[in-house]
C-alpha positions in Angstrom: 117.5 44.4 96.1 119.6 45.6 98.8 118.3 47.4 101.8 119.7 51.4 101.9 122.3 52.0 104.3 122.2 56.0 105.6 124.9 57.8 106.3 123.9 58.0 110.1 124.0 54.3 110.1 127.3 54.4 108.2 128.9 56.5 110.9 127.2 54.5 113.8 128.8 50.7 112.4 132.2 53.1 111.6 132.2 54.3 115.5 131.7 51.0 116.5 134.3 49.4 114.5 136.6 51.7 115.6 136.0 51.1 119.0 136.2 47.5 118.5 139.4 47.9 117.3 140.7 50.3 120.2 138.9 48.0 122.9 141.1 45.0 121.5 144.4 46.9 122.6 143.1 47.8 126.2 144.5 45.3 128.6 141.3 44.6 130.5 139.5 43.1 127.3 142.6 41.4 126.0 141.3 37.9 126.3 137.8 39.1 124.8 136.6 38.1 121.4 135.8 40.6 118.6 132.0 39.7 118.2 131.7 40.1 121.9 133.8 43.4 122.1 131.1 45.0 119.5 128.7 44.8 122.3 130.7 46.5 125.0 131.6 49.1 122.4 128.2 49.6 121.6 127.5 50.6 125.1 130.5 52.6 125.7 129.6 56.4 125.1 132.4 58.9 124.9 132.8 62.0 126.9 135.5 64.8 126.8 137.0 66.1 130.0 138.9 69.5 129.9 142.6 69.7 131.7 142.1 70.2 135.3 138.5 68.8 135.6 137.6 66.4 138.2 136.2 62.9 136.5 135.6 61.2 139.8 135.8 61.9 143.5 137.3 59.6 146.2 134.3 58.7 148.6 131.9 58.7 145.8 129.8 55.4 144.8 131.5 54.7 141.4 128.6 54.4 138.7 131.0 53.4 135.7 134.0 52.2 134.0 136.4 54.7 132.4 138.4 53.9 129.4 141.0 56.5 128.5 140.9 57.3 124.4 143.2 60.3 124.0 145.0 62.2 127.0 145.8 61.3 130.4 144.6 61.7 133.7 146.0 61.2 137.4 144.5 58.9 140.1 144.6 61.0 143.2 144.6 60.4 147.3 143.5 62.8 149.9 145.3 62.6 153.1 145.0 65.3 155.4 143.9 67.9 153.4 146.1 67.4 150.8 145.7 65.8 147.5 148.4 63.1 146.2 149.2 61.5 143.1 149.0 58.1 142.7 149.7 57.1 139.3 149.1 58.8 136.1 147.3 57.3 133.5 147.6 57.2 129.4 145.6 56.1 126.6 144.5 52.2 126.8 144.4 52.4 130.3 141.3 52.1 132.3 140.0 53.2 135.7 137.0 52.4 138.1 136.6 48.9 137.2 135.8 47.8 141.1 133.3 50.2 140.7 131.3 48.1 138.2 131.1 45.0 140.4 130.5 46.7 143.8 128.9 49.7 145.3 131.6 50.9 147.6 132.7 54.2 147.8 135.7 55.1 145.4 139.0 54.4 147.1 140.6 57.3 144.9 139.6 60.0 142.5 140.4 61.0 139.3 141.4 64.4 137.6 142.4 65.2 133.8 146.3 66.3 133.0 144.7 67.4 129.7 142.1 67.6 127.4 140.9 63.7 127.5 138.9 61.5 125.6 137.3 58.7 127.8 134.8 55.7 126.8 132.3 55.3 129.9 130.8 52.1 130.3 128.3 52.7 132.9 127.3 49.3 135.2 123.9 49.1 134.9 124.7 48.0 131.1 127.5 46.4 131.4 125.9 44.1 134.1 123.3 43.3 131.3 126.1 42.6 128.8 128.0 40.4 131.6 124.5 38.2 131.9 124.1 37.8 128.7 127.8 37.0 127.7 129.2 35.3 130.8 132.6 34.5 129.0 133.3 38.3 128.7 133.0 38.2 132.6 135.3 35.1 132.5 137.9 36.8 130.6 137.7 40.0 133.0 138.3 37.8 135.8 141.1 36.4 134.1 143.0 39.9 134.0 142.0 40.5 137.2 143.4 37.7 139.0 146.6 38.5 136.9 146.5 42.1 138.6 145.9 41.0 142.0 149.1 38.3 141.5 151.3 40.8 140.3 150.1 43.1 143.2 150.8 40.4 145.6 154.4 40.0 144.2 154.7 43.9 144.6 153.7 43.6 148.5 156.2 41.2 149.3 159.1 43.3 147.2 158.0 46.2 149.1 157.7 44.1 152.6 161.2 43.1 151.8 162.6 46.4 150.9 160.9 47.6 154.4 162.1 45.3 156.4 166.3 45.6 155.2 166.0 49.4 155.3 164.5 49.0 159.1 167.3 46.2 159.8 170.0 48.6 158.3 169.0 51.6 160.5 169.2 49.9 163.5 
């Protein structure tokens, strides 16, 4: 005799499978295998944010990593009382990555450009997953090291352009 599966169980299973498929397309998790993505999908929770709503504030201690499932937002920086947009993020992109690895204040804020659906992964739950699945941590470190390398290259190019501009203006 087969065990009965309730509609609630089926719905939950479908939600987990949907999240796994979504997470496969997120750059931060691209090297994580499907089985381990299932563990991450189980701890992620969906939150809806309305247009103009603040998701996180610069200077606050971050407790979560956010992944944009639908919609878009902007990362902001405040200087001399003015708010500047650093970049716009869209579906599949994430922010708050470093907040799940340290207790430092957020270096920027996040504000919804439109109604946005986010997957939130809380630091304490994610830490437990990483301790139980060190392969996930290693895969994320690979991606973060790629990003740092790309940023280093961008800094070199920016320095070169700045120096050329200064030289040309003398």
